[in-house]
Every structure is written in C-alpha cells, then in structure tokens.
CHARMM-style PDB file with segment names, atoms N, HN, CA, C and O in Angstrom:
ATOM      1  N   MET     1       4.235  10.295  25.827  1.00  0.00      PROA
ATOM      2  CA  MET     1       5.011  11.262  24.776  1.00  0.00      PROA
ATOM      3  C   MET     1       5.012  10.579  23.390  1.00  0.00      PROA
ATOM      4  O   MET     1       5.811   9.691  23.092  1.00  0.00      PROA
ATOM      5  N   SER     2       4.038  11.069  22.548  1.00  0.00      PROA
ATOM      6  HN  SER     2       3.389  11.791  22.790  1.00  0.00      PROA
ATOM      7  CA  SER     2       4.378  10.435  21.085  1.00  0.00      PROA
ATOM      8  C   SER     2       5.575  10.795  20.281  1.00  0.00      PROA
ATOM      9  O   SER     2       6.193  11.851  20.415  1.00  0.00      PROA
ATOM     10  N   GLN     3       5.805  10.038  19.604  1.00  0.00      PROA
ATOM     11  HN  GLN     3       5.303   9.180  19.495  1.00  0.00      PROA
ATOM     12  CA  GLN     3       6.975  10.121  18.615  1.00  0.00      PROA
ATOM     13  C   GLN     3       6.229  10.872  17.424  1.00  0.00      PROA
ATOM     14  O   GLN     3       5.098  10.546  17.064  1.00  0.00      PROA
ATOM     15  N   THR     4       6.948  11.891  16.854  1.00  0.00      PROA
ATOM     16  HN  THR     4       7.867  12.155  17.147  1.00  0.00      PROA
ATOM     17  CA  THR     4       6.633  12.652  15.382  1.00  0.00      PROA
ATOM     18  C   THR     4       7.397  12.084  14.357  1.00  0.00      PROA
ATOM     19  O   THR     4       8.130  11.150  14.681  1.00  0.00      PROA
ATOM     20  N   ALA     5       7.381  12.477  13.089  1.00  0.00      PROA
ATOM     21  HN  ALA     5       6.785  13.235  12.826  1.00  0.00      PROA
ATOM     22  CA  ALA     5       8.092  12.144  11.865  1.00  0.00      PROA
ATOM     23  C   ALA     5       9.415  12.646  12.028  1.00  0.00      PROA
ATOM     24  O   ALA     5      10.402  12.094  11.542  1.00  0.00      PROA
ATOM     25  N   ASP     6       9.450  13.899  12.844  1.00  0.00      PROA
ATOM     26  HN  ASP     6       8.648  14.348  13.238  1.00  0.00      PROA
ATOM     27  CA  ASP     6      10.668  14.803  12.869  1.00  0.00      PROA
ATOM     28  C   ASP     6      11.747  13.801  13.667  1.00  0.00      PROA
ATOM     29  O   ASP     6      12.932  13.663  13.365  1.00  0.00      PROA
ATOM     30  N   THR     7      11.113  13.207  14.647  1.00  0.00      PROA
ATOM     31  HN  THR     7      10.150  13.319  14.892  1.00  0.00      PROA
ATOM     32  CA  THR     7      12.074  12.326  15.685  1.00  0.00      PROA
ATOM     33  C   THR     7      13.105  11.231  14.939  1.00  0.00      PROA
ATOM     34  O   THR     7      14.162  10.759  15.357  1.00  0.00      PROA
ATOM     35  N   TYR     8      12.514  11.046  13.890  1.00  0.00      PROA
ATOM     36  HN  TYR     8      11.655  11.430  13.550  1.00  0.00      PROA
ATOM     37  CA  TYR     8      13.334   9.936  12.863  1.00  0.00      PROA
ATOM     38  C   TYR     8      13.755  10.353  11.749  1.00  0.00      PROA
ATOM     39  O   TYR     8      14.224   9.569  10.923  1.00  0.00      PROA
ATOM     40  N   ARG     9      13.660  11.645  11.534  1.00  0.00      PROA
ATOM     41  HN  ARG     9      13.279  12.281  12.205  1.00  0.00      PROA
ATOM     42  CA  ARG     9      14.343  12.302  10.508  1.00  0.00      PROA
ATOM     43  C   ARG     9      15.885  12.256  10.337  1.00  0.00      PROA
ATOM     44  O   ARG     9      16.652  12.340  11.296  1.00  0.00      PROA
ATOM     45  N   THR    10      16.178  12.153   9.391  1.00  0.00      PROA
ATOM     46  HN  THR    10      15.554  12.085   8.612  1.00  0.00      PROA
ATOM     47  CA  THR    10      18.071  12.318   9.373  1.00  0.00      PROA
ATOM     48  C   THR    10      18.148  13.865   9.050  1.00  0.00      PROA
ATOM     49  O   THR    10      17.437  14.392   8.194  1.00  0.00      PROA
ATOM     50  N   PRO    11      18.892  14.407   9.661  1.00  0.00      PROA
ATOM     51  CA  PRO    11      19.277  15.967   9.408  1.00  0.00      PROA
ATOM     52  C   PRO    11      19.772  16.187   8.212  1.00  0.00      PROA
ATOM     53  O   PRO    11      19.441  17.254   7.694  1.00  0.00      PROA
ATOM     54  N   ASP    12      20.768  15.189   7.365  1.00  0.00      PROA
ATOM     55  HN  ASP    12      21.037  14.323   7.786  1.00  0.00      PROA
ATOM     56  CA  ASP    12      21.501  15.658   6.507  1.00  0.00      PROA
ATOM     57  C   ASP    12      21.478  14.374   5.389  1.00  0.00      PROA
ATOM     58  O   ASP    12      22.525  13.867   4.986  1.00  0.00      PROA
ATOM     59  N   LEU    13      20.375  14.004   5.027  1.00  0.00      PROA
ATOM     60  HN  LEU    13      19.524  14.416   5.354  1.00  0.00      PROA
ATOM     61  CA  LEU    13      20.210  12.707   4.101  1.00  0.00      PROA
ATOM     62  C   LEU    13      21.195  12.726   2.931  1.00  0.00      PROA
ATOM     63  O   LEU    13      21.427  11.651   2.378  1.00  0.00      PROA
ATOM     64  N   ALA    14      21.758  13.762   2.527  1.00  0.00      PROA
ATOM     65  HN  ALA    14      21.569  14.635   2.976  1.00  0.00      PROA
ATOM     66  CA  ALA    14      22.830  13.474   1.257  1.00  0.00      PROA
ATOM     67  C   ALA    14      24.131  13.096   2.196  1.00  0.00      PROA
ATOM     68  O   ALA    14      24.910  12.279   1.706  1.00  0.00      PROA
ATOM     69  N   ALA    15      24.442  13.637   3.544  1.00  0.00      PROA
ATOM     70  HN  ALA    15      23.809  14.301   3.942  1.00  0.00      PROA
ATOM     71  CA  ALA    15      25.599  13.334   4.130  1.00  0.00      PROA
ATOM     72  C   ALA    15      25.579  11.618   4.169  1.00  0.00      PROA
ATOM     73  O   ALA    15      26.315  10.773   3.659  1.00  0.00      PROA
ATOM     74  N   LYS    16      24.387  11.539   5.014  1.00  0.00      PROA
ATOM     75  HN  LYS    16      23.788  12.225   5.428  1.00  0.00      PROA
ATOM     76  CA  LYS    16      23.839   9.824   5.381  1.00  0.00      PROA
ATOM     77  C   LYS    16      24.339   8.988   4.118  1.00  0.00      PROA
ATOM     78  O   LYS    16      25.266   8.180   4.151  1.00  0.00      PROA
ATOM     79  N   PHE    17      23.539   9.330   2.947  1.00  0.00      PROA
ATOM     80  HN  PHE    17      22.786   9.987   2.920  1.00  0.00      PROA
ATOM     81  CA  PHE    17      23.857   8.477   1.710  1.00  0.00      PROA
ATOM     82  C   PHE    17      25.497   8.280   1.405  1.00  0.00      PROA
ATOM     83  O   PHE    17      26.078   7.235   1.110  1.00  0.00      PROA
ATOM     84  N   ARG    18      26.014   9.534   1.562  1.00  0.00      PROA
ATOM     85  HN  ARG    18      25.543  10.383   1.802  1.00  0.00      PROA
ATOM     86  CA  ARG    18      27.659   9.504   1.081  1.00  0.00      PROA
ATOM     87  C   ARG    18      28.184   8.475   2.176  1.00  0.00      PROA
ATOM     88  O   ARG    18      28.987   7.592   1.873  1.00  0.00      PROA
ATOM     89  N   THR    19      27.693   8.633   3.449  1.00  0.00      PROA
ATOM     90  HN  THR    19      27.041   9.350   3.696  1.00  0.00      PROA
ATOM     91  CA  THR    19      28.420   7.660   4.427  1.00  0.00      PROA
ATOM     92  C   THR    19      28.126   6.244   4.153  1.00  0.00      PROA
ATOM     93  O   THR    19      29.029   5.427   3.974  1.00  0.00      PROA
ATOM     94  N   MET    20      26.749   5.912   4.114  1.00  0.00      PROA
ATOM     95  HN  MET    20      26.016   6.576   4.260  1.00  0.00      PROA
ATOM     96  CA  MET    20      26.584   4.607   3.588  1.00  0.00      PROA
ATOM     97  C   MET    20      27.240   3.869   2.318  1.00  0.00      PROA
ATOM     98  O   MET    20      27.787   2.767   2.299  1.00  0.00      PROA
ATOM     99  N   TRP    21      27.033   4.795   1.241  1.00  0.00      PROA
ATOM    100  HN  TRP    21      26.589   5.690   1.257  1.00  0.00      PROA
ATOM    101  CA  TRP    21      27.905   4.330   0.154  1.00  0.00      PROA
ATOM    102  C   TRP    21      29.363   4.212   0.228  1.00  0.00      PROA
ATOM    103  O   TRP    21      30.011   3.356  -0.375  1.00  0.00      PROA
ATOM    104  N   GLY    22      29.879   5.170   1.044  1.00  0.00      PROA
ATOM    105  HN  GLY    22      29.353   5.866   1.534  1.00  0.00      PROA
ATOM    106  CA  GLY    22      31.463   5.246   1.271  1.00  0.00      PROA
ATOM    107  C   GLY    22      31.728   3.476   1.934  1.00  0.00      PROA
ATOM    108  O   GLY    22      32.475   2.660   1.394  1.00  0.00      PROA
ATOM    109  N   SER    23      31.064   3.269   2.953  1.00  0.00      PROA
ATOM    110  HN  SER    23      30.458   3.932   3.392  1.00  0.00      PROA
ATOM    111  CA  SER    23      31.208   2.013   3.839  1.00  0.00      PROA
ATOM    112  C   SER    23      30.808   0.802   2.790  1.00  0.00      PROA
ATOM    113  O   SER    23      31.437  -0.233   3.011  1.00  0.00      PROA
ATOM    114  N   ALA    24      29.884   0.742   1.697  1.00  0.00      PROA
ATOM    115  HN  ALA    24      29.373   1.582   1.518  1.00  0.00      PROA
ATOM    116  CA  ALA    24      29.704  -0.267   0.774  1.00  0.00      PROA
ATOM    117  C   ALA    24      30.587  -0.286  -0.502  1.00  0.00      PROA
ATOM    118  O   ALA    24      31.078  -1.329  -0.934  1.00  0.00      PROA
ATOM    119  N   GLU    25      30.741   0.813  -1.022  1.00  0.00      PROA
ATOM    120  HN  GLU    25      30.342   1.659  -0.671  1.00  0.00      PROA
ATOM    121  CA  GLU    25      31.537   0.844  -2.293  1.00  0.00      PROA
ATOM    122  C   GLU    25      32.903  -0.005  -2.508  1.00  0.00      PROA
ATOM    123  O   GLU    25      33.142  -0.365  -3.660  1.00  0.00      PROA
ATOM    124  N   PRO    26      33.678  -0.298  -1.635  1.00  0.00      PROA
ATOM    125  CA  PRO    26      34.644  -0.965  -1.719  1.00  0.00      PROA
ATOM    126  C   PRO    26      33.921  -2.533  -1.827  1.00  0.00      PROA
ATOM    127  O   PRO    26      33.962  -3.024  -2.955  1.00  0.00      PROA
ATOM    128  N   SER    27      33.425  -3.157  -1.009  1.00  0.00      PROA
ATOM    129  HN  SER    27      33.392  -2.758  -0.093  1.00  0.00      PROA
ATOM    130  CA  SER    27      33.054  -4.380  -1.265  1.00  0.00      PROA
ATOM    131  C   SER    27      32.300  -4.534  -2.680  1.00  0.00      PROA
ATOM    132  O   SER    27      32.440  -5.544  -3.369  1.00  0.00      PROA
ATOM    133  N   LEU    28      31.440  -3.382  -3.076  1.00  0.00      PROA
ATOM    134  HN  LEU    28      31.326  -2.561  -2.516  1.00  0.00      PROA
ATOM    135  CA  LEU    28      30.660  -3.901  -4.527  1.00  0.00      PROA
ATOM    136  C   LEU    28      31.391  -3.642  -5.595  1.00  0.00      PROA
ATOM    137  O   LEU    28      31.053  -4.057  -6.703  1.00  0.00      PROA
ATOM    138  N   ALA    29      32.747  -2.752  -5.350  1.00  0.00      PROA
ATOM    139  HN  ALA    29      33.022  -2.415  -4.450  1.00  0.00      PROA
ATOM    140  CA  ALA    29      33.796  -2.918  -6.645  1.00  0.00      PROA
ATOM    141  C   ALA    29      34.181  -4.142  -6.728  1.00  0.00      PROA
ATOM    142  O   ALA    29      34.251  -4.764  -7.788  1.00  0.00      PROA
ATOM    143  N   GLU    30      34.547  -4.721  -5.279  1.00  0.00      PROA
ATOM    144  HN  GLU    30      34.490  -4.216  -4.418  1.00  0.00      PROA
ATOM    145  CA  GLU    30      35.344  -6.036  -5.378  1.00  0.00      PROA
ATOM    146  C   GLU    30      34.460  -7.262  -5.430  1.00  0.00      PROA
ATOM    147  O   GLU    30      34.950  -8.376  -5.247  1.00  0.00      PROA
ATOM    148  N   GLY    31      33.022  -7.070  -5.704  1.00  0.00      PROA
ATOM    149  HN  GLY    31      32.624  -6.165  -5.853  1.00  0.00      PROA
ATOM    150  CA  GLY    31      32.136  -8.274  -5.779  1.00  0.00      PROA
ATOM    151  C   GLY    31      32.078  -8.974  -4.652  1.00  0.00      PROA
ATOM    152  O   GLY    31      31.701 -10.145  -4.676  1.00  0.00      PROA
ATOM    153  N   THR    32      32.395  -8.434  -3.652  1.00  0.00      PROA
ATOM    154  HN  THR    32      32.701  -7.482  -3.632  1.00  0.00      PROA
ATOM    155  CA  THR    32      32.131  -9.098  -2.321  1.00  0.00      PROA
ATOM    156  C   THR    32      31.024  -8.624  -1.277  1.00  0.00      PROA
ATOM    157  O   THR    32      30.883  -9.039  -0.126  1.00  0.00      PROA
ATOM    158  N   TYR    33      30.320  -7.720  -1.900  1.00  0.00      PROA
ATOM    159  HN  TYR    33      30.435  -7.383  -2.835  1.00  0.00      PROA
ATOM    160  CA  TYR    33      29.099  -7.283  -1.112  1.00  0.00      PROA
ATOM    161  C   TYR    33      28.031  -8.487  -1.088  1.00  0.00      PROA
ATOM    162  O   TYR    33      27.695  -9.164  -2.059  1.00  0.00      PROA
ATOM    163  N   HSD    34      27.626  -8.589   0.081  1.00  0.00      PROA
ATOM    164  HN  HSD    34      27.899  -8.038   0.870  1.00  0.00      PROA
ATOM    165  CA  HSD    34      26.139  -9.282   0.351  1.00  0.00      PROA
ATOM    166  C   HSD    34      25.048  -8.659   1.063  1.00  0.00      PROA
ATOM    167  O   HSD    34      24.931  -8.245   2.217  1.00  0.00      PROA
ATOM    168  N   ALA    35      24.198  -8.709  -0.050  1.00  0.00      PROA
ATOM    169  HN  ALA    35      24.293  -9.045  -0.987  1.00  0.00      PROA
ATOM    170  CA  ALA    35      22.975  -7.816  -0.039  1.00  0.00      PROA
ATOM    171  C   ALA    35      22.154  -8.858   1.127  1.00  0.00      PROA
ATOM    172  O   ALA    35      22.251 -10.083   1.198  1.00  0.00      PROA
ATOM    173  N   ASP    36      21.385  -8.002   1.936  1.00  0.00      PROA
ATOM    174  HN  ASP    36      21.307  -7.006   1.879  1.00  0.00      PROA
ATOM    175  CA  ASP    36      20.523  -8.751   2.855  1.00  0.00      PROA
ATOM    176  C   ASP    36      19.104  -9.664   1.806  1.00  0.00      PROA
ATOM    177  O   ASP    36      18.707  -9.541   0.647  1.00  0.00      PROA
ATOM    178  N   SER    37      18.786 -10.384   2.755  1.00  0.00      PROA
ATOM    179  HN  SER    37      19.108 -10.484   3.696  1.00  0.00      PROA
ATOM    180  CA  SER    37      17.768 -11.035   1.839  1.00  0.00      PROA
ATOM    181  C   SER    37      16.447 -10.532   1.885  1.00  0.00      PROA
ATOM    182  O   SER    37      16.012  -9.737   2.718  1.00  0.00      PROA
ATOM    183  N   VAL    38      15.877 -11.008   1.005  1.00  0.00      PROA
ATOM    184  HN  VAL    38      16.231 -11.654   0.329  1.00  0.00      PROA
ATOM    185  CA  VAL    38      14.177 -10.189   0.932  1.00  0.00      PROA
ATOM    186  C   VAL    38      13.287 -10.356   2.171  1.00  0.00      PROA
ATOM    187  O   VAL    38      13.012 -11.478   2.598  1.00  0.00      PROA
ATOM    188  N   PRO    39      12.947  -9.496   2.606  1.00  0.00      PROA
ATOM    189  CA  PRO    39      12.144  -9.465   4.037  1.00  0.00      PROA
ATOM    190  C   PRO    39      11.082 -10.646   3.674  1.00  0.00      PROA
ATOM    191  O   PRO    39      10.756 -10.764   2.493  1.00  0.00      PROA
ATOM    192  N   ARG    40      10.595 -11.427   4.542  1.00  0.00      PROA
ATOM    193  HN  ARG    40      10.860 -11.331   5.501  1.00  0.00      PROA
ATOM    194  CA  ARG    40       9.510 -12.258   4.261  1.00  0.00      PROA
ATOM    195  C   ARG    40       8.201 -11.781   5.456  1.00  0.00      PROA
ATOM    196  O   ARG    40       8.382 -11.021   6.407  1.00  0.00      PROA
ATOM    197  N   HSD    41       7.343 -12.224   5.217  1.00  0.00      PROA
ATOM    198  HN  HSD    41       7.196 -12.842   4.444  1.00  0.00      PROA
ATOM    199  CA  HSD    41       6.034 -11.821   6.023  1.00  0.00      PROA
ATOM    200  C   HSD    41       6.226 -11.571   7.641  1.00  0.00      PROA
ATOM    201  O   HSD    41       6.607 -12.626   8.148  1.00  0.00      PROA
ATOM    202  N   GLY    42       6.106 -10.674   8.474  1.00  0.00      PROA
ATOM    203  HN  GLY    42       5.796  -9.817   8.062  1.00  0.00      PROA
ATOM    204  CA  GLY    42       6.549 -10.521   9.863  1.00  0.00      PROA
ATOM    205  C   GLY    42       7.943 -10.079  10.344  1.00  0.00      PROA
ATOM    206  O   GLY    42       8.247  -9.754  11.492  1.00  0.00      PROA
ATOM    207  N   ASP    43       8.810 -10.130   9.156  1.00  0.00      PROA
ATOM    208  HN  ASP    43       8.564 -10.394   8.223  1.00  0.00      PROA
ATOM    209  CA  ASP    43      10.061  -9.808   9.618  1.00  0.00      PROA
ATOM    210  C   ASP    43       9.916  -8.284   9.642  1.00  0.00      PROA
ATOM    211  O   ASP    43       9.240  -7.556   8.914  1.00  0.00      PROA
ATOM    212  N   PRO    44      10.930  -7.916  10.929  1.00  0.00      PROA
ATOM    213  CA  PRO    44      10.877  -6.555  11.369  1.00  0.00      PROA
ATOM    214  C   PRO    44      11.425  -5.306  10.555  1.00  0.00      PROA
ATOM    215  O   PRO    44      11.216  -4.128  10.845  1.00  0.00      PROA
ATOM    216  N   ARG    45      12.114  -5.750   9.556  1.00  0.00      PROA
ATOM    217  HN  ARG    45      12.284  -6.707   9.321  1.00  0.00      PROA
ATOM    218  CA  ARG    45      13.120  -4.990   8.515  1.00  0.00      PROA
ATOM    219  C   ARG    45      12.058  -5.056   7.316  1.00  0.00      PROA
ATOM    220  O   ARG    45      11.297  -6.017   7.203  1.00  0.00      PROA
ATOM    221  N   TRP    46      12.054  -3.967   6.424  1.00  0.00      PROA
ATOM    222  HN  TRP    46      12.672  -3.186   6.515  1.00  0.00      PROA
ATOM    223  CA  TRP    46      11.425  -3.894   5.182  1.00  0.00      PROA
ATOM    224  C   TRP    46      12.499  -2.634   4.541  1.00  0.00      PROA
ATOM    225  O   TRP    46      12.997  -1.709   5.182  1.00  0.00      PROA
ATOM    226  N   GLY    47      12.636  -2.896   3.291  1.00  0.00      PROA
ATOM    227  HN  GLY    47      12.231  -3.648   2.770  1.00  0.00      PROA
ATOM    228  CA  GLY    47      13.378  -2.075   2.567  1.00  0.00      PROA
ATOM    229  C   GLY    47      12.639  -0.673   2.092  1.00  0.00      PROA
ATOM    230  O   GLY    47      11.444  -0.782   1.815  1.00  0.00      PROA
ATOM    231  N   LEU    48      13.146   0.425   1.992  1.00  0.00      PROA
ATOM    232  HN  LEU    48      14.116   0.514   2.217  1.00  0.00      PROA
ATOM    233  CA  LEU    48      12.573   1.571   1.288  1.00  0.00      PROA
ATOM    234  C   LEU    48      12.571   1.636  -0.143  1.00  0.00      PROA
ATOM    235  O   LEU    48      13.632   1.527  -0.757  1.00  0.00      PROA
ATOM    236  N   SER    49      11.100   1.862  -0.936  1.00  0.00      PROA
ATOM    237  HN  SER    49      10.238   1.951  -0.437  1.00  0.00      PROA
ATOM    238  CA  SER    49      11.343   1.969  -2.166  1.00  0.00      PROA
ATOM    239  C   SER    49      11.014   3.539  -2.367  1.00  0.00      PROA
ATOM    240  O   SER    49      10.475   4.336  -1.599  1.00  0.00      PROA
ATOM    241  N   LEU    50      11.528   3.698  -3.669  1.00  0.00      PROA
ATOM    242  HN  LEU    50      11.965   3.051  -4.293  1.00  0.00      PROA
ATOM    243  CA  LEU    50      11.593   5.096  -3.999  1.00  0.00      PROA
ATOM    244  C   LEU    50      11.062   5.436  -5.470  1.00  0.00      PROA
ATOM    245  O   LEU    50      11.795   5.053  -6.383  1.00  0.00      PROA
ATOM    246  N   VAL    51      10.051   6.010  -5.770  1.00  0.00      PROA
ATOM    247  HN  VAL    51       9.456   6.320  -5.029  1.00  0.00      PROA
ATOM    248  CA  VAL    51       9.561   6.051  -7.463  1.00  0.00      PROA
ATOM    249  C   VAL    51       9.711   7.538  -7.765  1.00  0.00      PROA
ATOM    250  O   VAL    51       9.127   8.510  -7.286  1.00  0.00      PROA
ATOM    251  N   VAL    52      10.672   7.437  -8.704  1.00  0.00      PROA
ATOM    252  HN  VAL    52      11.147   6.648  -9.093  1.00  0.00      PROA
ATOM    253  CA  VAL    52      10.951   8.962  -9.341  1.00  0.00      PROA
ATOM    254  C   VAL    52      10.458   8.627 -10.789  1.00  0.00      PROA
ATOM    255  O   VAL    52      10.723   7.606 -11.424  1.00  0.00      PROA
ATOM    256  N   PRO    53       9.641   9.754 -11.212  1.00  0.00      PROA
ATOM    257  CA  PRO    53       9.232   9.984 -12.375  1.00  0.00      PROA
ATOM    258  C   PRO    53      10.548  10.591 -13.289  1.00  0.00      PROA
ATOM    259  O   PRO    53      11.133  11.614 -12.932  1.00  0.00      PROA
ATOM    260  N   ILE    54      10.901   9.895 -14.404  1.00  0.00      PROA
ATOM    261  HN  ILE    54      10.426   9.064 -14.695  1.00  0.00      PROA
ATOM    262  CA  ILE    54      11.836  10.491 -15.213  1.00  0.00      PROA
ATOM    263  C   ILE    54      11.267  10.571 -16.887  1.00  0.00      PROA
ATOM    264  O   ILE    54      10.386   9.927 -17.456  1.00  0.00      PROA
ATOM    265  N   ASP    55      12.112  11.568 -17.333  1.00  0.00      PROA
ATOM    266  HN  ASP    55      12.827  12.092 -16.870  1.00  0.00      PROA
ATOM    267  CA  ASP    55      11.308  11.553 -18.683  1.00  0.00      PROA
ATOM    268  C   ASP    55      12.669  12.036 -19.474  1.00  0.00      PROA
ATOM    269  O   ASP    55      13.717  12.055 -18.828  1.00  0.00      PROA
ATOM    270  N   GLY    56      12.675  12.404 -20.773  1.00  0.00      PROA
ATOM    271  HN  GLY    56      11.824  12.389 -21.298  1.00  0.00      PROA
ATOM    272  CA  GLY    56      13.738  12.945 -21.687  1.00  0.00      PROA
ATOM    273  C   GLY    56      14.669  11.807 -21.743  1.00  0.00      PROA
ATOM    274  O   GLY    56      14.446  10.601 -21.639  1.00  0.00      PROA
ATOM    275  N   ASN    57      15.933  12.562 -21.959  1.00  0.00      PROA
ATOM    276  HN  ASN    57      16.114  13.542 -22.043  1.00  0.00      PROA
ATOM    277  CA  ASN    57      17.057  11.449 -22.383  1.00  0.00      PROA
ATOM    278  C   ASN    57      17.088  10.428 -21.346  1.00  0.00      PROA
ATOM    279  O   ASN    57      17.186   9.286 -21.794  1.00  0.00      PROA
ATOM    280  N   THR    58      17.020  10.553 -19.851  1.00  0.00      PROA
ATOM    281  HN  THR    58      16.941  11.481 -19.487  1.00  0.00      PROA
ATOM    282  CA  THR    58      17.246   9.976 -18.719  1.00  0.00      PROA
ATOM    283  C   THR    58      16.396   8.585 -19.115  1.00  0.00      PROA
ATOM    284  O   THR    58      16.999   7.524 -19.279  1.00  0.00      PROA
ATOM    285  N   ALA    59      15.123   8.675 -19.237  1.00  0.00      PROA
ATOM    286  HN  ALA    59      14.634   9.537 -19.105  1.00  0.00      PROA
ATOM    287  CA  ALA    59      14.079   7.755 -19.565  1.00  0.00      PROA
ATOM    288  C   ALA    59      14.509   6.922 -20.701  1.00  0.00      PROA
ATOM    289  O   ALA    59      14.472   5.693 -20.653  1.00  0.00      PROA
ATOM    290  N   VAL    60      14.997   7.723 -21.928  1.00  0.00      PROA
ATOM    291  HN  VAL    60      15.027   8.722 -21.967  1.00  0.00      PROA
ATOM    292  CA  VAL    60      15.033   6.844 -23.185  1.00  0.00      PROA
ATOM    293  C   VAL    60      16.607   5.901 -22.846  1.00  0.00      PROA
ATOM    294  O   VAL    60      16.831   4.904 -23.531  1.00  0.00      PROA
ATOM    295  N   ARG    61      17.534   6.300 -21.834  1.00  0.00      PROA
ATOM    296  HN  ARG    61      17.352   7.111 -21.277  1.00  0.00      PROA
ATOM    297  CA  ARG    61      18.606   5.809 -21.789  1.00  0.00      PROA
ATOM    298  C   ARG    61      18.356   4.819 -20.684  1.00  0.00      PROA
ATOM    299  O   ARG    61      19.143   3.883 -20.835  1.00  0.00      PROA
ATOM    300  N   THR    62      17.615   4.649 -19.680  1.00  0.00      PROA
ATOM    301  HN  THR    62      16.977   5.408 -19.558  1.00  0.00      PROA
ATOM    302  CA  THR    62      17.125   3.734 -18.795  1.00  0.00      PROA
ATOM    303  C   THR    62      16.189   2.522 -19.449  1.00  0.00      PROA
ATOM    304  O   THR    62      16.090   1.397 -18.958  1.00  0.00      PROA
ATOM    305  N   MET    63      15.590   2.937 -20.540  1.00  0.00      PROA
ATOM    306  HN  MET    63      15.671   3.851 -20.939  1.00  0.00      PROA
ATOM    307  CA  MET    63      14.643   1.921 -21.111  1.00  0.00      PROA
ATOM    308  C   MET    63      15.606   0.807 -22.082  1.00  0.00      PROA
ATOM    309  O   MET    63      15.470  -0.398 -22.289  1.00  0.00      PROA
ATOM    310  N   TRP    64      16.708   1.891 -22.597  1.00  0.00      PROA
ATOM    311  HN  TRP    64      16.818   2.870 -22.429  1.00  0.00      PROA
ATOM    312  CA  TRP    64      17.705   1.132 -23.506  1.00  0.00      PROA
ATOM    313  C   TRP    64      18.324   0.094 -22.437  1.00  0.00      PROA
ATOM    314  O   TRP    64      18.164  -1.119 -22.579  1.00  0.00      PROA
ATOM    315  N   GLN    65      19.040   0.650 -21.356  1.00  0.00      PROA
ATOM    316  HN  GLN    65      19.170   1.634 -21.240  1.00  0.00      PROA
ATOM    317  CA  GLN    65      19.673  -0.415 -20.426  1.00  0.00      PROA
ATOM    318  C   GLN    65      18.784  -1.458 -19.943  1.00  0.00      PROA
ATOM    319  O   GLN    65      19.279  -2.552 -19.675  1.00  0.00      PROA
ATOM    320  N   VAL    66      17.522  -1.261 -19.796  1.00  0.00      PROA
ATOM    321  HN  VAL    66      17.121  -0.372 -20.014  1.00  0.00      PROA
ATOM    322  CA  VAL    66      16.678  -2.508 -19.363  1.00  0.00      PROA
ATOM    323  C   VAL    66      16.652  -3.241 -20.429  1.00  0.00      PROA
ATOM    324  O   VAL    66      17.038  -4.379 -20.163  1.00  0.00      PROA
ATOM    325  N   HSD    67      16.325  -3.080 -21.689  1.00  0.00      PROA
ATOM    326  HN  HSD    67      16.011  -2.156 -21.905  1.00  0.00      PROA
ATOM    327  CA  HSD    67      16.188  -4.028 -22.640  1.00  0.00      PROA
ATOM    328  C   HSD    67      17.531  -4.563 -23.165  1.00  0.00      PROA
ATOM    329  O   HSD    67      17.572  -5.671 -23.700  1.00  0.00      PROA
ATOM    330  N   ALA    68      18.864  -3.639 -22.995  1.00  0.00      PROA
ATOM    331  HN  ALA    68      18.830  -2.739 -22.560  1.00  0.00      PROA
ATOM    332  CA  ALA    68      19.882  -4.326 -23.458  1.00  0.00      PROA
ATOM    333  C   ALA    68      20.304  -5.534 -22.716  1.00  0.00      PROA
ATOM    334  O   ALA    68      20.867  -6.491 -23.246  1.00  0.00      PROA
ATOM    335  N   ASN    69      19.915  -5.414 -21.098  1.00  0.00      PROA
ATOM    336  HN  ASN    69      19.458  -4.636 -20.668  1.00  0.00      PROA
ATOM    337  CA  ASN    69      20.644  -5.991 -20.258  1.00  0.00      PROA
ATOM    338  C   ASN    69      19.325  -6.809 -19.493  1.00  0.00      PROA
ATOM    339  O   ASN    69      19.047  -6.409 -18.362  1.00  0.00      PROA
ATOM    340  N   PRO    70      18.540  -7.890 -20.042  1.00  0.00      PROA
ATOM    341  CA  PRO    70      17.476  -8.541 -19.515  1.00  0.00      PROA
ATOM    342  C   PRO    70      17.671  -9.358 -18.513  1.00  0.00      PROA
ATOM    343  OT1 PRO    70      16.722  -9.963 -18.015  1.00  0.00      PROA
TER     344      PRO     70
END
C-alpha cells in the first residue's frame, strides 16, 4: 500500500500552529527556549523553509528591520 501526500496532511494547520506556538511561547518570552541544532548531512530531520513574496508596506518594514538589526 503506497502512502499519499494526504496521509501526512494536517487537517487544521492553523490549529496545529497555535498548539505549537502555545507550547513554545512561554520559554521564548523567558529566553529559555533551546532551538534544535542545524541538521547535518544524513540527519533524518530537516526543517521546513517557506518563501513568501511580500510587497508594499510589509516589504518596506521588513527591509528596514533587516538593515536596522544586522
């Protein structure tokens, strides 16, 4: 039996994000959160990257933040 993409799909991605954020937010606010290390070649876990094109005021504010906080 083959697995399809739907097999791994999270039914309510927004709810999943809220749950994940809710569990991490207290330690982020306290400065005690410990992020996973960057995966090395052969590691079974790799993070997810998301590229979202932005424009207008969001792009201007983002670029300002990037340059203001090198």
